C-alpha positions as CSV (number, residue, x, y, z in Angstrom):
1,M,27.8,-24.2,35.2
2,S,28.9,-25.3,38.6
3,I,31.8,-27.8,38.9
4,Q,30.6,-31.0,40.5
5,S,32.1,-34.4,41.1
6,P,34.4,-36.3,38.7
7,P,32.9,-38.6,36.1
8,R,30.9,-41.5,37.6
9,L,31.9,-43.9,34.8
10,P,35.4,-45.4,34.6
11,L,37.0,-43.2,31.9
12,T,40.4,-43.9,30.3
13,L,42.0,-41.3,28.2
14,H,45.1,-41.3,26.0
15,G,46.7,-38.1,24.9
16,G,44.3,-35.8,26.7
17,E,42.6,-34.7,29.9
18,V,39.2,-34.1,31.5
19,G,38.6,-30.4,31.7
20,G,38.8,-27.5,29.4
21,S,35.5,-25.7,29.2
22,P,33.8,-26.9,31.2
23,T,34.5,-30.1,33.2
24,W,32.0,-32.5,34.9
25,A,28.8,-30.5,35.3
26,S,25.1,-30.5,35.0
27,A,23.6,-28.9,31.8
28,P,21.9,-25.6,32.6
29,T,18.3,-26.5,31.6
30,G,16.7,-28.1,34.6
31,A,16.7,-31.2,36.8
32,D,16.1,-33.6,34.0
33,A,19.0,-32.3,31.9
34,P,21.8,-34.8,31.2
35,T,25.1,-34.8,33.1
36,E,28.1,-34.1,30.9
37,T,31.8,-34.5,30.8
38,F,34.0,-32.6,28.4
39,F,37.5,-33.8,27.6
40,T,40.2,-33.8,25.0
41,A,41.9,-37.0,23.9
42,S,43.2,-38.9,20.9
43,R,41.7,-42.1,22.4
44,A,39.1,-42.7,25.1
45,A,37.3,-45.6,26.6
46,F,34.8,-46.2,29.4
47,L,33.1,-49.1,31.0
48,H,29.3,-48.7,30.7
49,G,28.2,-52.0,32.4
50,R,25.1,-52.5,30.3
51,T,24.7,-56.1,29.1
52,E,21.2,-55.4,27.8
53,G,20.1,-52.4,25.8
54,D,20.5,-50.8,22.4
55,V,23.3,-49.1,20.6
56,Y,22.7,-46.1,18.3
57,R,25.0,-46.1,15.3
58,N,25.5,-43.0,13.0
59,G,26.9,-43.9,9.6
60,H,29.7,-42.1,7.9
61,N,27.7,-40.4,5.0
62,S,24.2,-39.8,3.9
63,W,23.6,-43.3,2.7
64,S,25.3,-45.1,5.5
65,P,22.9,-47.2,7.7
66,S,22.1,-45.4,11.0
67,G,19.8,-46.3,13.9
68,W,19.4,-48.6,16.9
69,R,20.3,-52.2,17.3
70,A,20.3,-54.5,20.4
71,I,23.7,-54.4,22.0
72,A,24.0,-58.2,22.1
73,D,23.2,-58.6,18.4
74,A,25.1,-58.1,15.1
75,P,26.1,-54.5,14.2
76,L,24.2,-52.5,11.6
77,R,26.5,-52.3,8.6
78,V,26.9,-52.6,4.8
79,A,28.2,-56.2,4.4
80,N,29.1,-56.0,0.7
81,P,32.6,-54.4,0.5
82,V,32.1,-53.0,-3.0
83,R,28.9,-51.3,-2.0
84,R,30.5,-50.2,1.3
85,Q,33.1,-48.2,-0.6
86,T,30.3,-45.9,-1.8
87,A,27.8,-46.2,1.0
88,D,29.9,-46.2,4.2
89,D,33.5,-46.1,5.4
90,T,35.5,-49.1,4.5
91,R,38.5,-48.5,6.8
92,W,36.8,-49.0,10.2
93,D,34.1,-51.5,9.3
94,D,33.7,-54.2,11.9
95,P,31.6,-57.3,11.4
96,A,31.5,-58.1,15.2
97,R,31.4,-54.8,17.2
98,H,28.9,-52.0,16.9
99,H,30.8,-49.1,15.2
100,S,29.9,-45.5,14.3
101,S,31.2,-42.3,12.9
102,W,31.6,-39.3,15.2
103,M,29.1,-40.3,17.9
104,I,27.6,-43.4,19.5
105,A,24.9,-44.0,22.2
106,V,24.0,-46.9,24.5
107,A,20.5,-47.0,25.9
108,S,19.0,-49.3,28.6
109,E,16.5,-49.1,31.5
110,Q,19.3,-47.3,33.4
111,G,19.3,-44.4,30.9
112,T,21.2,-43.3,27.9
113,L,24.9,-42.7,27.5
114,L,26.2,-40.8,24.5
115,L,29.8,-40.3,23.6
116,G,30.3,-37.7,20.8
117,C,33.0,-35.7,19.1
118,L,32.7,-32.0,19.1
119,D,35.7,-31.2,16.9
120,G,38.3,-33.7,15.7
121,E,39.9,-35.5,12.7
122,T,37.9,-38.4,11.4
123,P,36.4,-39.5,14.8
124,R,35.3,-43.2,15.1
125,L,33.8,-45.2,17.9
126,H,33.1,-48.8,18.9
127,A,30.6,-50.3,21.5
128,D,30.1,-53.7,22.9
129,T,28.4,-55.1,26.1
130,D,31.2,-53.8,28.3
131,L,33.0,-50.9,26.7
132,V,32.5,-47.8,24.6
133,S,35.7,-46.5,22.9
134,A,36.5,-43.6,20.7
135,W,39.6,-42.3,18.7
136,T,40.7,-40.1,15.9
137,E,42.1,-41.6,12.8
138,T,45.1,-39.4,12.8
139,G,46.0,-40.0,16.4
140,R,45.7,-36.3,17.2
141,S,43.7,-35.0,20.1
142,A,40.0,-34.1,19.7
143,S,37.3,-32.5,21.7
144,W,34.6,-34.9,23.1
145,V,31.6,-34.9,25.3
146,L,30.1,-37.8,27.4
147,L,26.4,-37.3,28.2
148,E,24.2,-39.4,30.5
149,G,20.5,-39.0,31.1
150,D,17.1,-39.3,29.3
151,E,17.4,-40.5,25.7
152,L,15.7,-37.5,24.0
153,A,17.4,-35.0,26.3
154,V,20.9,-36.5,25.7
155,F,20.5,-36.3,21.9
156,A,19.0,-32.8,22.1
157,R,21.9,-31.6,24.2
158,Y,24.5,-33.1,21.9
159,R,22.8,-31.4,18.9
160,D,22.9,-28.0,20.8
161,L,26.6,-28.4,21.6
162,L,27.4,-29.1,18.0
163,V,25.4,-26.0,16.9
164,E,27.4,-23.9,19.4
165,R,30.6,-25.3,18.0
166,H,29.9,-25.3,14.3
167,G,26.9,-23.1,13.7
168,S,23.9,-23.9,11.5
169,L,22.8,-22.4,8.2
170,S,19.1,-21.5,8.3
171,Q,18.2,-21.0,4.7
172,A,15.1,-23.1,3.8
173,P,15.1,-25.6,0.9
174,G,11.8,-24.4,-0.5
175,A,9.2,-26.8,-2.0
176,V,11.3,-28.9,-4.4
177,W,10.3,-30.7,-7.5
178,S,13.1,-33.1,-8.7
179,S,13.3,-34.7,-12.1
180,W,15.1,-37.9,-10.8
181,Y,12.4,-40.3,-9.6
182,S,10.3,-39.8,-12.7
183,Y,12.6,-39.1,-15.6
184,Y,15.9,-40.4,-14.3
185,E,18.8,-40.0,-16.8
186,T,16.3,-39.4,-19.7
187,I,15.4,-35.9,-18.5
188,S,15.4,-33.4,-21.3
189,R,14.6,-29.7,-22.0
190,A,11.5,-30.9,-23.7
191,D,10.3,-32.7,-20.5
192,L,10.9,-29.5,-18.5
193,D,9.0,-27.4,-21.1
194,E,6.0,-29.7,-20.3
195,V,6.3,-30.0,-16.5
196,V,7.6,-26.6,-15.3
197,P,4.6,-24.5,-16.2
198,Q,2.4,-26.8,-14.1
199,L,4.4,-26.6,-10.9
200,P,3.8,-23.1,-9.4
201,G,0.0,-23.8,-9.2
202,L,0.7,-26.9,-7.1
203,G,2.9,-25.0,-4.6
204,F,6.4,-25.7,-5.9
205,D,9.0,-23.0,-5.8
206,T,12.2,-24.9,-6.6
207,V,13.0,-27.1,-9.6
208,Q,16.0,-29.4,-9.3
209,V,17.3,-30.7,-12.7
210,D,18.9,-34.0,-11.7
211,D,21.3,-36.4,-13.4
212,G,20.9,-36.7,-17.1
213,W,21.7,-33.1,-18.3
214,E,25.5,-33.5,-18.4
215,R,27.7,-34.9,-21.2
216,L,29.3,-37.4,-18.8
217,V,30.0,-37.5,-15.1
218,G,33.2,-35.5,-14.9
219,D,32.4,-33.4,-18.1
220,W,30.0,-30.8,-16.6
221,H,28.6,-29.3,-19.8
222,P,25.1,-29.8,-21.2
223,N,24.4,-32.7,-23.6
224,D,22.3,-32.6,-26.7
225,K,19.1,-32.9,-24.8
226,F,19.8,-29.4,-23.5
227,S,21.2,-28.0,-26.7
228,A,20.0,-24.4,-25.8
229,G,22.2,-24.5,-22.8
230,M,21.7,-24.5,-19.1
231,K,21.4,-20.7,-18.8
232,D,18.3,-21.0,-21.0
233,T,17.0,-23.8,-18.7
234,V,17.4,-21.5,-15.7
235,S,15.4,-18.8,-17.7
236,L,12.5,-21.3,-18.2
237,I,12.3,-22.0,-14.5
238,S,12.8,-18.4,-13.3
239,D,10.3,-17.1,-15.8
240,H,7.7,-19.2,-13.9
241,G,8.7,-17.6,-10.6
242,M,10.7,-20.5,-9.2
243,R,14.3,-21.1,-8.1
244,A,16.5,-23.2,-10.4
245,G,18.4,-26.1,-8.9
246,L,21.0,-28.4,-10.4
247,W,22.3,-31.9,-9.6
248,I,26.1,-32.1,-10.0
249,A,28.8,-34.5,-8.7
250,P,32.0,-32.4,-8.9
251,F,34.1,-34.6,-6.6
252,I,34.0,-37.6,-9.0
253,T,34.7,-38.5,-12.7
254,L,34.0,-41.5,-14.8
255,P,37.1,-43.0,-16.5
256,D,36.2,-41.8,-20.0
257,A,35.7,-38.2,-19.0
258,E,37.8,-35.5,-20.6
259,V,39.3,-34.4,-17.4
260,V,40.9,-37.8,-16.9
261,Q,42.7,-37.6,-20.2
262,K,43.7,-34.0,-20.0
263,N,44.5,-33.6,-16.3
264,P,45.3,-36.9,-14.8
265,Q,47.7,-35.3,-12.3
266,M,44.7,-33.9,-10.4
267,L,43.3,-37.4,-9.6
268,L,43.8,-39.1,-6.2
269,R,46.2,-42.0,-6.3
270,D,47.2,-44.7,-3.8
271,A,50.7,-45.5,-2.5
272,S,51.6,-47.5,-5.6
273,G,50.7,-44.5,-7.9
274,S,47.5,-46.2,-9.2
275,L,44.3,-44.2,-9.5
276,V,42.0,-44.7,-6.5
277,H,38.6,-46.2,-7.2
278,A,36.3,-44.0,-5.1
279,G,33.1,-45.9,-5.6
280,T,30.9,-47.5,-8.3
281,N,27.8,-46.3,-10.2
282,W,26.6,-45.9,-13.8
283,G,28.0,-49.5,-14.4
284,S,31.6,-48.4,-13.7
285,H,34.0,-47.4,-11.0
286,Y,34.8,-43.7,-10.7
287,Y,37.7,-41.6,-9.6
288,T,38.0,-38.6,-7.3
289,F,40.4,-35.7,-7.0
290,D,43.2,-34.7,-4.7
291,F,41.6,-31.5,-3.4
292,T,44.7,-30.5,-1.5
293,R,46.2,-29.6,-5.0
294,P,45.6,-26.1,-6.2
295,D,44.8,-27.2,-9.7
296,A,42.1,-29.6,-8.5
297,Q,40.6,-26.8,-6.3
298,G,40.7,-24.6,-9.4
299,F,38.8,-27.2,-11.4
300,L,36.2,-27.4,-8.6
301,V,35.9,-23.6,-8.5
302,D,35.5,-23.4,-12.3
303,T,32.8,-26.2,-12.3
304,V,30.5,-24.7,-9.6
305,S,31.1,-21.1,-10.6
306,R,30.0,-21.9,-14.2
307,A,26.7,-23.4,-12.8
308,V,26.0,-20.6,-10.4
309,H,27.5,-17.4,-11.9
310,D,27.4,-18.2,-15.6
311,W,24.2,-20.2,-15.8
312,G,22.3,-18.8,-12.9
313,F,21.5,-21.8,-10.6
314,S,21.1,-20.8,-7.0
315,Y,20.6,-24.3,-5.6
316,L,23.1,-27.1,-6.1
317,K,22.7,-30.7,-5.1
318,L,26.2,-31.9,-4.7
319,D,26.1,-35.7,-5.1
320,F,28.7,-38.5,-4.3
321,I,30.8,-36.0,-2.3
322,N,31.7,-38.8,0.1
323,A,34.4,-39.5,-2.5
324,G,36.4,-36.6,-1.0
325,T,37.1,-38.7,2.1
326,V,38.4,-41.9,0.6
327,D,41.9,-43.2,1.4
328,G,44.7,-42.0,-0.8
329,V,48.0,-40.2,-1.0
330,R,47.4,-36.5,-1.1
331,S,49.8,-33.8,-2.0
332,Q,49.5,-32.5,1.6
333,D,49.5,-34.7,4.6
334,V,46.1,-33.8,6.0
335,D,43.3,-35.8,7.6
336,R,41.0,-37.2,4.9
337,E,37.9,-35.6,6.3
338,Q,39.7,-32.3,6.6
339,A,40.6,-32.7,2.9
340,Y,36.9,-33.1,2.2
341,R,36.0,-30.1,4.3
342,T,38.5,-28.0,2.4
343,A,36.8,-29.0,-0.8
344,I,33.3,-28.0,0.3
345,E,34.6,-24.8,1.9
346,T,36.2,-24.1,-1.6
347,I,32.7,-24.5,-3.1
348,R,31.1,-22.3,-0.5
349,A,33.6,-19.5,-1.1
350,A,33.1,-19.8,-4.9
351,V,29.3,-19.7,-4.9
352,G,28.7,-17.4,-2.0
353,P,26.5,-17.5,1.1
354,D,23.2,-17.3,-0.7
355,T,23.5,-20.4,-2.9
356,Y,21.7,-23.4,-1.3
357,L,24.1,-26.3,-1.0
358,L,22.6,-29.8,-0.5
359,G,25.0,-32.6,0.1
360,S,24.1,-36.2,-1.0
361,G,26.5,-38.9,0.1
362,A,27.7,-36.2,2.5
363,P,30.0,-37.1,5.4
364,I,27.7,-35.3,7.9
365,F,30.1,-34.4,10.7
366,S,32.7,-32.7,8.5
367,S,29.9,-30.9,6.6
368,L,28.6,-28.9,9.6
369,G,28.5,-25.2,9.2
370,V,29.3,-25.3,5.4
371,L,26.4,-27.1,3.7
372,N,22.8,-26.0,4.1
373,A,21.4,-29.5,4.2
374,V,22.4,-33.2,3.8
375,R,20.6,-36.3,2.6
376,T,19.8,-38.4,5.6
377,G,19.3,-41.8,4.0
378,P,19.7,-44.0,0.9
379,D,17.7,-43.2,-2.2
380,V,14.0,-43.8,-1.8
381,A,12.0,-45.9,-4.3
382,P,8.3,-46.5,-5.1
383,M,8.6,-49.9,-3.4
384,W,8.9,-50.7,0.3
385,D,11.5,-53.5,0.1
386,N,13.5,-55.4,-2.6
387,Y,13.3,-59.2,-2.4
388,A,16.7,-59.4,-4.1
389,T,18.7,-57.6,-1.4
390,D,18.9,-57.0,2.4
391,D,21.5,-54.3,2.1
392,P,20.4,-51.4,4.4
393,S,21.9,-48.9,2.0
394,D,20.0,-50.0,-1.1
395,A,17.3,-47.8,-2.7
396,T,14.0,-48.7,-1.0
397,A,11.4,-46.7,0.8
398,H,12.0,-48.7,4.0
399,N,15.7,-48.0,4.0
400,A,15.3,-44.3,3.2
401,L,12.6,-43.9,5.9
402,S,14.3,-45.8,8.7
403,N,17.5,-43.9,8.2
404,A,15.8,-40.5,8.0
405,V,13.7,-41.1,11.1
406,S,16.8,-42.3,13.0
407,R,18.5,-39.0,12.1
408,L,15.7,-36.6,12.9
409,W,17.4,-35.6,16.2
410,M,19.8,-33.5,14.0
411,R,17.1,-31.1,12.9
412,G,18.3,-27.6,13.8
413,L,21.9,-28.6,13.4
414,V,21.8,-29.0,9.6
415,G,19.0,-29.2,7.0
416,L,17.7,-32.7,6.7
417,D,16.7,-34.1,3.3
418,P,14.9,-37.5,3.7
419,D,14.5,-37.7,-0.2
420,V,11.3,-37.3,-2.1
421,V,7.8,-38.4,-1.2
422,Y,5.2,-39.9,-3.5
423,F,1.8,-38.6,-4.4
424,R,1.3,-40.6,-7.5
425,H,-0.5,-44.0,-7.3
426,R,0.6,-45.2,-10.8
427,R,4.1,-46.7,-11.1
428,N,4.0,-47.1,-7.3
429,L,4.0,-50.2,-5.2
430,L,3.7,-48.4,-1.8
431,S,0.7,-48.7,0.4
432,D,-1.2,-45.6,1.6
433,Q,0.4,-46.1,5.1
434,Q,3.9,-46.3,3.7
435,M,3.3,-43.2,1.6
436,Q,2.0,-41.3,4.6
437,W,5.0,-42.3,6.7
438,L,7.2,-40.8,3.9
439,K,5.2,-37.6,3.9
440,D,5.3,-37.3,7.7
441,C,9.0,-37.8,7.8
442,A,9.5,-35.1,5.2
443,T,7.3,-32.7,7.3
444,L,9.3,-33.5,10.4
445,S,12.5,-33.0,8.5
446,G,11.4,-29.6,7.1
447,F,12.2,-30.7,3.6
448,P,9.2,-31.1,1.3
449,A,10.3,-32.6,-2.1
450,V,8.4,-34.5,-4.8
451,S,9.4,-36.0,-8.1
452,D,6.0,-36.9,-9.6
453,P,5.1,-35.1,-12.8
454,P,1.7,-33.4,-12.3
455,A,0.2,-35.6,-15.0
456,W,0.9,-38.6,-12.8
457,I,-0.9,-37.2,-9.8
458,D,-4.7,-37.7,-9.5
459,A,-6.7,-34.4,-9.4
460,E,-8.2,-35.4,-6.0
461,D,-4.7,-35.4,-4.5
462,H,-3.8,-31.9,-5.6
463,D,-5.1,-30.2,-2.5
464,E,-3.2,-32.5,-0.2
465,L,0.0,-31.9,-2.3
466,R,-0.4,-28.1,-1.9
467,T,-0.9,-28.4,1.8
468,F,2.2,-30.6,2.1
469,L,4.3,-28.1,0.1
470,T,3.1,-24.8,1.5
471,T,2.5,-25.4,5.3
472,S,4.9,-25.8,8.2
473,P,3.0,-27.4,11.0
474,A,4.3,-27.5,14.6
475,T,6.1,-30.7,15.4
476,E,7.5,-32.4,18.5
477,Q,9.3,-35.6,19.3
478,V,7.7,-37.5,22.2
479,G,9.5,-40.9,21.9
480,R,12.2,-42.7,20.0
481,Y,9.9,-43.3,17.1
482,R,6.9,-41.2,18.1
483,F,6.3,-37.7,17.0
484,R,3.5,-35.1,17.1
485,I,2.5,-33.1,14.0
486,E,0.1,-30.5,15.3
487,D,-2.5,-32.6,17.2
488,R,-1.8,-35.8,15.4
489,E,0.6,-38.4,16.8
490,V,2.8,-40.2,14.3
491,D,4.2,-43.6,15.3
492,F,7.0,-45.0,13.1
493,G,7.5,-47.9,15.5
494,P,6.1,-50.5,12.9
495,V,8.8,-49.4,10.5
496,F,11.3,-50.8,12.9
497,D,9.4,-53.8,14.1
498,D,11.7,-56.1,12.1
499,S,14.9,-54.7,13.7
500,D,16.7,-56.3,16.5
501,S,15.9,-53.9,19.3
502,F,15.8,-54.5,23.1
503,Y,14.5,-51.1,24.1
504,P,10.7,-50.7,24.1
505,L,9.5,-48.6,21.2
């Protein structure tokens, strides 16, 4: 790269400098490539001068709302503080300014500006009609890049820089059948005995046993519905030529779990010594662990090793792992996202490089290079919207789809799981167009997953299901919400028609 002029935007740094490797320069891929400034700082701010345009917000974890909003309008956020504890980051929530985790972008007719962290401790950002600002939670210096140019090129360049810095795990998810959106917590070995033999003929090669197999969240042993044990369940799946996957949430525990009674010293506490409530689900709050403690790390190793090495699962869906980043007093004074990363690195070391690790509720930035894939939106549902809520993190097809489409720029950086699609027409309130959007997003994400039992899918839809599961068509992004799948153009613009957006779709 050739060194050119200093940054054209008024840039203010605290605790850092412009420079390093490299300084202000043009990216090496042609005249239309974005200009870029690399710098280190604990805090940074620049005046962008765009009073009209859109702001791109990337949420903290898998379920956190992400996408574009008009810069002059209210920010995209989870308003309910109880839900926010689970579905986003409570510490830096702002009801007035646009706020984001690890990167933010401002787009207008003048072009797109993106300020993103390359490596740093819990990076956060704000944007308004004058200023974009960034900082690290610990106040320690981080590596940043400021990009300016065409919207698609700016996001692509940022993705490539993150791959250069953190790497990308290339193992594919396979064609996944999940038990969750059909059986939910009622899943049993008897249900699997009925469903599993039918799956290979439809194109499935991975079976993920979801929540409902365990005694209790926090007590990771099979319940009475799996009385023959989980190793026997793996045998059922592998005997039909498929990979066995397991849902598990090893970062959390419900209050009544055995580990809370026997090993309370491992749990994360606040400054007053009280146990931290890390989120809510299953009609209760739940706790998390202090993973800077050797005994908590040992518990984590024992839990995942049992699933992989004793039982034989080679695919783990790690759920509610955002709990590893909540505020608390840890035995070591480390950044909270670094504490989380230490925990997932502990899992990776325990299960080995060949085990597929999918993070749900995953803090994406601090998962790079460790997890194979992350969920990119809230839970899907067989309904487009829910009249009882306008929370963008709630389980609806619209929320799951809009989030997943808004994060498609990350494909190639980490595996993207937009959640399952629906082929069934019974027990389903989605229109044909809404179902097709979900299928197209899954194809663009490279993560085909379905939860419908074969008995729920009409025979005339089996060929389409096989094609969806077994083919990898060429894809291309041609606009913010427009993509090409082979020769067919997919326009997700109508999905976002009700959002407050200035920029033309």
